PyMOL commands that place a pseudoatom at each C-alpha (Angstrom):
pseudoatom trace, name=CA, resn=MET, resi=1, chain=A, elem=C, hetatm=0, pos=[-21.162, 13.205, -2.701]
pseudoatom trace, name=CA, resn=SER, resi=2, chain=A, elem=C, hetatm=0, pos=[-18.346, 15.458, -1.545]
pseudoatom trace, name=CA, resn=GLU, resi=3, chain=A, elem=C, hetatm=0, pos=[-14.809, 15.246, -2.865]
pseudoatom trace, name=CA, resn=SER, resi=4, chain=A, elem=C, hetatm=0, pos=[-12.691, 12.548, -1.248]
pseudoatom trace, name=CA, resn=LYS, resi=5, chain=A, elem=C, hetatm=0, pos=[-10.418, 13.695, 1.574]
pseudoatom trace, name=CA, resn=ILE, resi=6, chain=A, elem=C, hetatm=0, pos=[-7.910, 10.996, 0.642]
pseudoatom trace, name=CA, resn=LYS, resi=7, chain=A, elem=C, hetatm=0, pos=[-5.066, 12.705, -1.190]
pseudoatom trace, name=CA, resn=SER, resi=8, chain=A, elem=C, hetatm=0, pos=[-2.088, 10.478, -0.460]
pseudoatom trace, name=CA, resn=VAL, resi=9, chain=A, elem=C, hetatm=0, pos=[-1.794, 6.705, -0.089]
pseudoatom trace, name=CA, resn=ALA, resi=10, chain=A, elem=C, hetatm=0, pos=[1.055, 4.572, 1.149]
pseudoatom trace, name=CA, resn=VAL, resi=11, chain=A, elem=C, hetatm=0, pos=[1.523, 1.229, -0.563]
pseudoatom trace, name=CA, resn=TYR, resi=12, chain=A, elem=C, hetatm=0, pos=[3.324, -1.542, 1.299]
pseudoatom trace, name=CA, resn=CYS, resi=13, chain=A, elem=C, hetatm=0, pos=[4.374, -4.617, -0.626]
pseudoatom trace, name=CA, resn=GLY, resi=14, chain=A, elem=C, hetatm=0, pos=[7.123, -7.088, -1.349]
pseudoatom trace, name=CA, resn=HIS, resi=15, chain=A, elem=C, hetatm=0, pos=[10.577, -6.399, -2.723]
pseudoatom trace, name=CA, resn=ALA, resi=16, chain=A, elem=C, hetatm=0, pos=[10.060, -9.614, -4.727]
pseudoatom trace, name=CA, resn=PHE, resi=17, chain=A, elem=C, hetatm=0, pos=[7.554, -10.369, -7.491]
pseudoatom trace, name=CA, resn=GLY, resi=18, chain=A, elem=C, hetatm=0, pos=[6.038, -13.515, -5.991]
pseudoatom trace, name=CA, resn=ASN, resi=19, chain=A, elem=C, hetatm=0, pos=[5.534, -16.714, -7.936]
pseudoatom trace, name=CA, resn=ASP, resi=20, chain=A, elem=C, hetatm=0, pos=[2.349, -15.815, -9.824]
pseudoatom trace, name=CA, resn=PRO, resi=21, chain=A, elem=C, hetatm=0, pos=[2.152, -13.134, -12.551]
pseudoatom trace, name=CA, resn=GLN, resi=22, chain=A, elem=C, hetatm=0, pos=[-1.139, -11.903, -11.075]
pseudoatom trace, name=CA, resn=TYR, resi=23, chain=A, elem=C, hetatm=0, pos=[0.761, -10.216, -8.231]
pseudoatom trace, name=CA, resn=GLU, resi=24, chain=A, elem=C, hetatm=0, pos=[2.637, -8.072, -10.728]
pseudoatom trace, name=CA, resn=ARG, resi=25, chain=A, elem=C, hetatm=0, pos=[-0.477, -7.385, -12.807]
pseudoatom trace, name=CA, resn=ASP, resi=26, chain=A, elem=C, hetatm=0, pos=[-2.389, -6.136, -9.774]
pseudoatom trace, name=CA, resn=ALA, resi=27, chain=A, elem=C, hetatm=0, pos=[0.555, -4.007, -8.637]
pseudoatom trace, name=CA, resn=LYS, resi=28, chain=A, elem=C, hetatm=0, pos=[0.791, -2.422, -12.079]
pseudoatom trace, name=CA, resn=LYS, resi=29, chain=A, elem=C, hetatm=0, pos=[-2.938, -1.725, -12.208]
pseudoatom trace, name=CA, resn=LEU, resi=30, chain=A, elem=C, hetatm=0, pos=[-2.879, -0.227, -8.721]
pseudoatom trace, name=CA, resn=GLY, resi=31, chain=A, elem=C, hetatm=0, pos=[-0.093, 2.195, -9.626]
pseudoatom trace, name=CA, resn=GLU, resi=32, chain=A, elem=C, hetatm=0, pos=[-1.974, 3.216, -12.748]
pseudoatom trace, name=CA, resn=LEU, resi=33, chain=A, elem=C, hetatm=0, pos=[-5.217, 3.843, -10.875]
pseudoatom trace, name=CA, resn=ILE, resi=34, chain=A, elem=C, hetatm=0, pos=[-3.483, 5.787, -8.105]
pseudoatom trace, name=CA, resn=ALA, resi=35, chain=A, elem=C, hetatm=0, pos=[-2.030, 8.142, -10.701]
pseudoatom trace, name=CA, resn=LYS, resi=36, chain=A, elem=C, hetatm=0, pos=[-5.143, 8.427, -12.886]
pseudoatom trace, name=CA, resn=ASN, resi=37, chain=A, elem=C, hetatm=0, pos=[-7.242, 9.289, -9.839]
pseudoatom trace, name=CA, resn=LYS, resi=38, chain=A, elem=C, hetatm=0, pos=[-4.754, 12.001, -8.795]
pseudoatom trace, name=CA, resn=LEU, resi=39, chain=A, elem=C, hetatm=0, pos=[-3.658, 10.345, -5.586]
pseudoatom trace, name=CA, resn=ARG, resi=40, chain=A, elem=C, hetatm=0, pos=[-0.084, 10.740, -4.418]
pseudoatom trace, name=CA, resn=LEU, resi=41, chain=A, elem=C, hetatm=0, pos=[1.832, 7.479, -3.984]
pseudoatom trace, name=CA, resn=VAL, resi=42, chain=A, elem=C, hetatm=0, pos=[4.082, 7.021, -0.966]
pseudoatom trace, name=CA, resn=PHE, resi=43, chain=A, elem=C, hetatm=0, pos=[6.239, 3.899, -0.952]
pseudoatom trace, name=CA, resn=GLY, resi=44, chain=A, elem=C, hetatm=0, pos=[9.493, 2.460, 0.355]
pseudoatom trace, name=CA, resn=ALA, resi=45, chain=A, elem=C, hetatm=0, pos=[11.604, 3.846, -2.528]
pseudoatom trace, name=CA, resn=GLY, resi=46, chain=A, elem=C, hetatm=0, pos=[12.827, 0.466, -3.734]
pseudoatom trace, name=CA, resn=ASP, resi=47, chain=A, elem=C, hetatm=0, pos=[12.974, -0.133, -7.478]
pseudoatom trace, name=CA, resn=VAL, resi=48, chain=A, elem=C, hetatm=0, pos=[12.608, -3.868, -6.932]
pseudoatom trace, name=CA, resn=GLY, resi=49, chain=A, elem=C, hetatm=0, pos=[9.770, -6.378, -6.967]
pseudoatom trace, name=CA, resn=LEU, resi=50, chain=A, elem=C, hetatm=0, pos=[6.206, -5.198, -6.518]
pseudoatom trace, name=CA, resn=MET, resi=51, chain=A, elem=C, hetatm=0, pos=[7.449, -1.903, -5.046]
pseudoatom trace, name=CA, resn=GLY, resi=52, chain=A, elem=C, hetatm=0, pos=[9.151, -1.086, -8.316]
pseudoatom trace, name=CA, resn=VAL, resi=53, chain=A, elem=C, hetatm=0, pos=[6.126, -2.150, -10.355]
pseudoatom trace, name=CA, resn=VAL, resi=54, chain=A, elem=C, hetatm=0, pos=[3.681, 0.063, -8.433]
pseudoatom trace, name=CA, resn=SER, resi=55, chain=A, elem=C, hetatm=0, pos=[5.933, 3.121, -8.533]
pseudoatom trace, name=CA, resn=GLN, resi=56, chain=A, elem=C, hetatm=0, pos=[6.876, 2.780, -12.196]
pseudoatom trace, name=CA, resn=SER, resi=57, chain=A, elem=C, hetatm=0, pos=[3.244, 2.343, -13.194]
pseudoatom trace, name=CA, resn=ALA, resi=58, chain=A, elem=C, hetatm=0, pos=[2.267, 5.464, -11.255]
pseudoatom trace, name=CA, resn=LEU, resi=59, chain=A, elem=C, hetatm=0, pos=[5.100, 7.432, -12.883]
pseudoatom trace, name=CA, resn=ASN, resi=60, chain=A, elem=C, hetatm=0, pos=[4.170, 6.154, -16.342]
pseudoatom trace, name=CA, resn=ASN, resi=61, chain=A, elem=C, hetatm=0, pos=[0.673, 7.535, -15.813]
pseudoatom trace, name=CA, resn=GLY, resi=62, chain=A, elem=C, hetatm=0, pos=[1.741, 10.971, -14.627]
pseudoatom trace, name=CA, resn=GLY, resi=63, chain=A, elem=C, hetatm=0, pos=[1.477, 10.350, -10.892]
pseudoatom trace, name=CA, resn=GLU, resi=64, chain=A, elem=C, hetatm=0, pos=[3.327, 12.010, -8.037]
pseudoatom trace, name=CA, resn=VAL, resi=65, chain=A, elem=C, hetatm=0, pos=[5.550, 9.478, -6.279]
pseudoatom trace, name=CA, resn=ILE, resi=66, chain=A, elem=C, hetatm=0, pos=[7.429, 9.884, -3.002]
pseudoatom trace, name=CA, resn=GLY, resi=67, chain=A, elem=C, hetatm=0, pos=[9.903, 7.231, -1.863]
pseudoatom trace, name=CA, resn=ILE, resi=68, chain=A, elem=C, hetatm=0, pos=[10.971, 6.974, 1.764]
pseudoatom trace, name=CA, resn=SER, resi=69, chain=A, elem=C, hetatm=0, pos=[14.053, 4.952, 2.620]
pseudoatom trace, name=CA, resn=THR, resi=70, chain=A, elem=C, hetatm=0, pos=[17.194, 4.751, 4.705]
pseudoatom trace, name=CA, resn=GLY, resi=71, chain=A, elem=C, hetatm=0, pos=[20.665, 5.054, 3.299]
pseudoatom trace, name=CA, resn=HIS, resi=72, chain=A, elem=C, hetatm=0, pos=[21.399, 1.466, 4.320]
pseudoatom trace, name=CA, resn=VAL, resi=73, chain=A, elem=C, hetatm=0, pos=[18.338, 0.006, 2.594]
pseudoatom trace, name=CA, resn=ILE, resi=74, chain=A, elem=C, hetatm=0, pos=[18.568, 2.032, -0.577]
pseudoatom trace, name=CA, resn=ALA, resi=75, chain=A, elem=C, hetatm=0, pos=[22.233, 1.090, -1.024]
pseudoatom trace, name=CA, resn=GLN, resi=76, chain=A, elem=C, hetatm=0, pos=[21.175, -2.569, -1.291]
pseudoatom trace, name=CA, resn=GLN, resi=77, chain=A, elem=C, hetatm=0, pos=[18.584, -1.936, -4.003]
pseudoatom trace, name=CA, resn=GLU, resi=78, chain=A, elem=C, hetatm=0, pos=[18.493, -0.836, -7.607]
pseudoatom trace, name=CA, resn=PRO, resi=79, chain=A, elem=C, hetatm=0, pos=[18.904, 2.924, -8.222]
pseudoatom trace, name=CA, resn=VAL, resi=80, chain=A, elem=C, hetatm=0, pos=[15.645, 4.818, -7.737]
pseudoatom trace, name=CA, resn=ARG, resi=81, chain=A, elem=C, hetatm=0, pos=[13.906, 5.734, -10.984]
pseudoatom trace, name=CA, resn=GLU, resi=82, chain=A, elem=C, hetatm=0, pos=[13.933, 9.273, -12.271]
pseudoatom trace, name=CA, resn=GLY, resi=83, chain=A, elem=C, hetatm=0, pos=[10.798, 11.101, -11.232]
pseudoatom trace, name=CA, resn=VAL, resi=84, chain=A, elem=C, hetatm=0, pos=[10.604, 9.678, -7.708]
pseudoatom trace, name=CA, resn=ASN, resi=85, chain=A, elem=C, hetatm=0, pos=[10.936, 12.271, -4.946]
pseudoatom trace, name=CA, resn=VAL, resi=86, chain=A, elem=C, hetatm=0, pos=[13.236, 10.402, -2.552]
pseudoatom trace, name=CA, resn=LYS, resi=87, chain=A, elem=C, hetatm=0, pos=[13.496, 11.227, 1.127]
pseudoatom trace, name=CA, resn=ILE, resi=88, chain=A, elem=C, hetatm=0, pos=[16.328, 9.546, 3.048]
pseudoatom trace, name=CA, resn=VAL, resi=89, chain=A, elem=C, hetatm=0, pos=[15.700, 9.136, 6.781]
pseudoatom trace, name=CA, resn=GLU, resi=90, chain=A, elem=C, hetatm=0, pos=[17.580, 7.650, 9.717]
pseudoatom trace, name=CA, resn=GLY, resi=91, chain=A, elem=C, hetatm=0, pos=[16.490, 4.095, 10.481]
pseudoatom trace, name=CA, resn=LEU, resi=92, chain=A, elem=C, hetatm=0, pos=[13.496, 1.893, 9.761]
pseudoatom trace, name=CA, resn=ALA, resi=93, chain=A, elem=C, hetatm=0, pos=[11.407, 3.269, 12.623]
pseudoatom trace, name=CA, resn=VAL, resi=94, chain=A, elem=C, hetatm=0, pos=[11.683, 6.806, 11.224]
pseudoatom trace, name=CA, resn=ARG, resi=95, chain=A, elem=C, hetatm=0, pos=[10.970, 5.451, 7.743]
pseudoatom trace, name=CA, resn=LYS, resi=96, chain=A, elem=C, hetatm=0, pos=[7.694, 3.876, 8.917]
pseudoatom trace, name=CA, resn=GLN, resi=97, chain=A, elem=C, hetatm=0, pos=[6.670, 7.008, 10.805]
pseudoatom trace, name=CA, resn=THR, resi=98, chain=A, elem=C, hetatm=0, pos=[7.443, 9.268, 7.845]
pseudoatom trace, name=CA, resn=MET, resi=99, chain=A, elem=C, hetatm=0, pos=[5.391, 7.122, 5.479]
pseudoatom trace, name=CA, resn=PHE, resi=100, chain=A, elem=C, hetatm=0, pos=[2.591, 7.130, 8.033]
pseudoatom trace, name=CA, resn=ASP, resi=101, chain=A, elem=C, hetatm=0, pos=[2.695, 10.914, 8.422]
pseudoatom trace, name=CA, resn=LEU, resi=102, chain=A, elem=C, hetatm=0, pos=[2.637, 11.542, 4.668]
pseudoatom trace, name=CA, resn=SER, resi=103, chain=A, elem=C, hetatm=0, pos=[-0.324, 9.242, 3.972]
pseudoatom trace, name=CA, resn=ASP, resi=104, chain=A, elem=C, hetatm=0, pos=[-4.085, 9.418, 4.453]
pseudoatom trace, name=CA, resn=ALA, resi=105, chain=A, elem=C, hetatm=0, pos=[-4.679, 5.701, 3.855]
pseudoatom trace, name=CA, resn=PHE, resi=106, chain=A, elem=C, hetatm=0, pos=[-2.701, 2.495, 3.396]
pseudoatom trace, name=CA, resn=ILE, resi=107, chain=A, elem=C, hetatm=0, pos=[-2.867, -0.250, 0.785]
pseudoatom trace, name=CA, resn=ILE, resi=108, chain=A, elem=C, hetatm=0, pos=[-1.216, -3.560, 1.588]
pseudoatom trace, name=CA, resn=LEU, resi=109, chain=A, elem=C, hetatm=0, pos=[-0.194, -5.835, -1.274]
pseudoatom trace, name=CA, resn=PRO, resi=110, chain=A, elem=C, hetatm=0, pos=[1.319, -9.303, -0.882]
pseudoatom trace, name=CA, resn=GLY, resi=111, chain=A, elem=C, hetatm=0, pos=[4.763, -9.218, 0.661]
pseudoatom trace, name=CA, resn=GLY, resi=112, chain=A, elem=C, hetatm=0, pos=[7.072, -10.672, 3.263]
pseudoatom trace, name=CA, resn=VAL, resi=113, chain=A, elem=C, hetatm=0, pos=[8.090, -9.933, 6.842]
pseudoatom trace, name=CA, resn=GLY, resi=114, chain=A, elem=C, hetatm=0, pos=[8.835, -6.280, 6.106]
pseudoatom trace, name=CA, resn=THR, resi=115, chain=A, elem=C, hetatm=0, pos=[5.308, -5.801, 4.827]
pseudoatom trace, name=CA, resn=LEU, resi=116, chain=A, elem=C, hetatm=0, pos=[3.924, -7.533, 7.924]
pseudoatom trace, name=CA, resn=ASP, resi=117, chain=A, elem=C, hetatm=0, pos=[6.003, -5.276, 10.163]
pseudoatom trace, name=CA, resn=GLU, resi=118, chain=A, elem=C, hetatm=0, pos=[4.689, -2.164, 8.455]
pseudoatom trace, name=CA, resn=VAL, resi=119, chain=A, elem=C, hetatm=0, pos=[1.023, -3.132, 8.542]
pseudoatom trace, name=CA, resn=THR, resi=120, chain=A, elem=C, hetatm=0, pos=[1.053, -4.376, 12.139]
pseudoatom trace, name=CA, resn=ASP, resi=121, chain=A, elem=C, hetatm=0, pos=[2.625, -1.068, 13.168]
pseudoatom trace, name=CA, resn=ILE, resi=122, chain=A, elem=C, hetatm=0, pos=[-0.370, 0.794, 11.729]
pseudoatom trace, name=CA, resn=MET, resi=123, chain=A, elem=C, hetatm=0, pos=[-2.810, -1.707, 13.211]
pseudoatom trace, name=CA, resn=THR, resi=124, chain=A, elem=C, hetatm=0, pos=[-1.241, -1.129, 16.627]
pseudoatom trace, name=CA, resn=LYS, resi=125, chain=A, elem=C, hetatm=0, pos=[-1.718, 2.614, 16.196]
pseudoatom trace, name=CA, resn=GLN, resi=126, chain=A, elem=C, hetatm=0, pos=[-5.372, 1.903, 15.393]
pseudoatom trace, name=CA, resn=GLN, resi=127, chain=A, elem=C, hetatm=0, pos=[-5.762, -0.295, 18.458]
pseudoatom trace, name=CA, resn=VAL, resi=128, chain=A, elem=C, hetatm=0, pos=[-4.433, 2.312, 20.897]
pseudoatom trace, name=CA, resn=GLY, resi=129, chain=A, elem=C, hetatm=0, pos=[-6.424, 5.102, 19.274]
pseudoatom trace, name=CA, resn=GLU, resi=130, chain=A, elem=C, hetatm=0, pos=[-3.552, 7.020, 17.680]
pseudoatom trace, name=CA, resn=THR, resi=131, chain=A, elem=C, hetatm=0, pos=[-5.103, 6.930, 14.219]
pseudoatom trace, name=CA, resn=LYS, resi=132, chain=A, elem=C, hetatm=0, pos=[-8.309, 6.347, 12.324]
pseudoatom trace, name=CA, resn=LYS, resi=133, chain=A, elem=C, hetatm=0, pos=[-6.563, 6.099, 8.959]
pseudoatom trace, name=CA, resn=VAL, resi=134, chain=A, elem=C, hetatm=0, pos=[-7.913, 3.181, 6.982]
pseudoatom trace, name=CA, resn=ILE, resi=135, chain=A, elem=C, hetatm=0, pos=[-6.027, 0.058, 5.882]
pseudoatom trace, name=CA, resn=TYR, resi=136, chain=A, elem=C, hetatm=0, pos=[-6.933, -1.845, 2.714]
pseudoatom trace, name=CA, resn=PHE, resi=137, chain=A, elem=C, hetatm=0, pos=[-5.576, -5.293, 1.925]
pseudoatom trace, name=CA, resn=LEU, resi=138, chain=A, elem=C, hetatm=0, pos=[-5.360, -6.144, -1.773]
pseudoatom trace, name=CA, resn=ASN, resi=139, chain=A, elem=C, hetatm=0, pos=[-6.181, -9.828, -1.550]
pseudoatom trace, name=CA, resn=THR, resi=140, chain=A, elem=C, hetatm=0, pos=[-4.605, -11.056, -4.797]
pseudoatom trace, name=CA, resn=ASN, resi=141, chain=A, elem=C, hetatm=0, pos=[-4.947, -14.842, -5.037]
pseudoatom trace, name=CA, resn=LYS, resi=142, chain=A, elem=C, hetatm=0, pos=[-6.500, -14.777, -1.532]
pseudoatom trace, name=CA, resn=PHE, resi=143, chain=A, elem=C, hetatm=0, pos=[-3.017, -14.017, -0.193]
pseudoatom trace, name=CA, resn=TRP, resi=144, chain=A, elem=C, hetatm=0, pos=[-4.328, -12.231, 2.907]
pseudoatom trace, name=CA, resn=ASP, resi=145, chain=A, elem=C, hetatm=0, pos=[-7.070, -14.726, 3.825]
pseudoatom trace, name=CA, resn=ILE, resi=146, chain=A, elem=C, hetatm=0, pos=[-4.781, -16.171, 6.467]
pseudoatom trace, name=CA, resn=MET, resi=147, chain=A, elem=C, hetatm=0, pos=[-4.346, -12.715, 7.999]
pseudoatom trace, name=CA, resn=GLY, resi=148, chain=A, elem=C, hetatm=0, pos=[-8.091, -12.392, 8.393]
pseudoatom trace, name=CA, resn=GLN, resi=149, chain=A, elem=C, hetatm=0, pos=[-8.231, -15.837, 9.977]
pseudoatom trace, name=CA, resn=MET, resi=150, chain=A, elem=C, hetatm=0, pos=[-5.501, -14.840, 12.421]
pseudoatom trace, name=CA, resn=LEU, resi=151, chain=A, elem=C, hetatm=0, pos=[-7.348, -11.684, 13.448]
pseudoatom trace, name=CA, resn=VAL, resi=152, chain=A, elem=C, hetatm=0, pos=[-10.554, -13.647, 14.037]
pseudoatom trace, name=CA, resn=HIS, resi=153, chain=A, elem=C, hetatm=0, pos=[-8.537, -16.184, 16.043]
pseudoatom trace, name=CA, resn=MET, resi=154, chain=A, elem=C, hetatm=0, pos=[-7.131, -13.359, 18.203]
pseudoatom trace, name=CA, resn=GLU, resi=155, chain=A, elem=C, hetatm=0, pos=[-10.633, -11.999, 18.755]
pseudoatom trace, name=CA, resn=GLN, resi=156, chain=A, elem=C, hetatm=0, pos=[-12.075, -15.396, 19.643]
pseudoatom trace, name=CA, resn=ASN, resi=157, chain=A, elem=C, hetatm=0, pos=[-9.334, -15.876, 22.204]
pseudoatom trace, name=CA, resn=GLY, resi=158, chain=A, elem=C, hetatm=0, pos=[-9.879, -12.486, 23.804]
pseudoatom trace, name=CA, resn=PHE, resi=159, chain=A, elem=C, hetatm=0, pos=[-6.778, -10.608, 22.633]
pseudoatom trace, name=CA, resn=ILE, resi=160, chain=A, elem=C, hetatm=0, pos=[-8.410, -8.025, 20.346]
pseudoatom trace, name=CA, resn=ASP, resi=161, chain=A, elem=C, hetatm=0, pos=[-11.947, -6.752, 20.075]
pseudoatom trace, name=CA, resn=ARG, resi=162, chain=A, elem=C, hetatm=0, pos=[-14.396, -6.960, 17.201]
pseudoatom trace, name=CA, resn=LYS, resi=163, chain=A, elem=C, hetatm=0, pos=[-13.860, -3.318, 16.286]
pseudoatom trace, name=CA, resn=GLN, resi=164, chain=A, elem=C, hetatm=0, pos=[-10.236, -4.066, 15.406]
pseudoatom trace, name=CA, resn=VAL, resi=165, chain=A, elem=C, hetatm=0, pos=[-11.263, -6.928, 13.134]
pseudoatom trace, name=CA, resn=LEU, resi=166, chain=A, elem=C, hetatm=0, pos=[-13.887, -4.795, 11.378]
pseudoatom trace, name=CA, resn=SER, resi=167, chain=A, elem=C, hetatm=0, pos=[-11.454, -1.895, 10.881]
pseudoatom trace, name=CA, resn=ILE, resi=168, chain=A, elem=C, hetatm=0, pos=[-9.575, -3.879, 8.235]
pseudoatom trace, name=CA, resn=LYS, resi=169, chain=A, elem=C, hetatm=0, pos=[-10.901, -3.631, 4.688]
pseudoatom trace, name=CA, resn=VAL, resi=170, chain=A, elem=C, hetatm=0, pos=[-10.170, -6.374, 2.148]
pseudoatom trace, name=CA, resn=ALA, resi=171, chain=A, elem=C, hetatm=0, pos=[-10.626, -6.096, -1.608]
pseudoatom trace, name=CA, resn=ASP, resi=172, chain=A, elem=C, hetatm=0, pos=[-10.027, -8.511, -4.461]
pseudoatom trace, name=CA, resn=THR, resi=173, chain=A, elem=C, hetatm=0, pos=[-9.075, -5.944, -7.100]
pseudoatom trace, name=CA, resn=PRO, resi=174, chain=A, elem=C, hetatm=0, pos=[-7.213, -2.611, -7.304]
pseudoatom trace, name=CA, resn=GLU, resi=175, chain=A, elem=C, hetatm=0, pos=[-10.348, -1.077, -8.826]
pseudoatom trace, name=CA, resn=ASP, resi=176, chain=A, elem=C, hetatm=0, pos=[-12.395, -1.915, -5.722]
pseudoatom trace, name=CA, resn=ILE, resi=177, chain=A, elem=C, hetatm=0, pos=[-9.901, -0.188, -3.429]
pseudoatom trace, name=CA, resn=ILE, resi=178, chain=A, elem=C, hetatm=0, pos=[-9.413, 2.981, -5.452]
pseudoatom trace, name=CA, resn=LYS, resi=179, chain=A, elem=C, hetatm=0, pos=[-13.128, 3.298, -6.135]
pseudoatom trace, name=CA, resn=GLU, resi=180, chain=A, elem=C, hetatm=0, pos=[-13.819, 3.335, -2.398]
pseudoatom trace, name=CA, resn=LEU, resi=181, chain=A, elem=C, hetatm=0, pos=[-10.945, 5.687, -1.635]
pseudoatom trace, name=CA, resn=THR, resi=182, chain=A, elem=C, hetatm=0, pos=[-11.997, 8.243, -4.241]
pseudoatom trace, name=CA, resn=ASN, resi=183, chain=A, elem=C, hetatm=0, pos=[-15.781, 7.659, -3.870]
pseudoatom trace, name=CA, resn=THR, resi=184, chain=A, elem=C, hetatm=0, pos=[-18.060, 6.384, -6.588]
pseudoatom trace, name=CA, resn=ASN, resi=185, chain=A, elem=C, hetatm=0, pos=[-18.680, 9.760, -8.230]
pseudoatom trace, name=CA, resn=ASN, resi=186, chain=A, elem=C, hetatm=0, pos=[-15.039, 10.671, -8.783]
pseudoatom trace, name=CA, resn=PHE, resi=187, chain=A, elem=C, hetatm=0, pos=[-13.510, 7.270, -9.556]
pseudoatom trace, name=CA, resn=ILE, resi=188, chain=A, elem=C, hetatm=0, pos=[-11.650, 7.079, -12.863]
pseudoatom trace, name=CA, resn=THR, resi=189, chain=A, elem=C, hetatm=0, pos=[-11.303, 3.613, -14.304]
pseudoatom trace, name=CA, resn=THR, resi=190, chain=A, elem=C, hetatm=0, pos=[-8.906, 2.642, -17.053]
pseudoatom trace, name=CA, resn=GLY, resi=191, chain=A, elem=C, hetatm=0, pos=[-8.695, 0.023, -19.735]
pseudoatom trace, name=CA, resn=SER, resi=192, chain=A, elem=C, hetatm=0, pos=[-6.536, -3.073, -19.498]
pseudoatom trace, name=CA, resn=THR, resi=193, chain=A, elem=C, hetatm=0, pos=[-2.809, -2.513, -19.452]
pseudoatom trace, name=CA, resn=THR, resi=194, chain=A, elem=C, hetatm=0, pos=[-0.250, -4.807, -20.928]
pseudoatom trace, name=CA, resn=ASN, resi=195, chain=A, elem=C, hetatm=0, pos=[2.594, -6.216, -18.917]
pseudoatom trace, name=CA, resn=ASN, resi=196, chain=A, elem=C, hetatm=0, pos=[6.044, -5.127, -20.017]
for i in range(1, 196): cmd.bond("trace and resi %d" % i, "trace and resi %d" % (i + 1))
show_as sticks, trace
zoom trace
């Protein structure tokens, strides 16, 4: 099998931790696997919630991390950790486009309305044929089941086609996502990590 063409992944997720420790555990594992498999992490630059967990885990494991934010957003968050290459852009629309341009694939963790905004923007690009970049949902605690139900509901009512529904990939673990992104020959797994 040839080497994976995926070099850089954007991770979209909440600026909160959620109410179950499994969200944080999966975010930490994902950051670790991104780094260990030599993928570059692109994220929203916030050192808060799951965003902070993913980025810190990637940094702790020697990964390259790029944070994209606006001056307004970053001023409301904790200072960005040392080691993150931060790019400040003008406005949320430019932020989304910059993250899109820098990434070969997208991983969606549990999150709030900002996460929904980011993923639906990419899905719209898919629908109109602007991109074939793949989206993976990390379905911790079946968080995204309702999203899948909504897409099927849209299809059944004639608002999207089956191809759009099938373009979304859902995985239960970080290992499943990174294994597919890097291909089965090159995937590097790791042992369990402890939560700090």
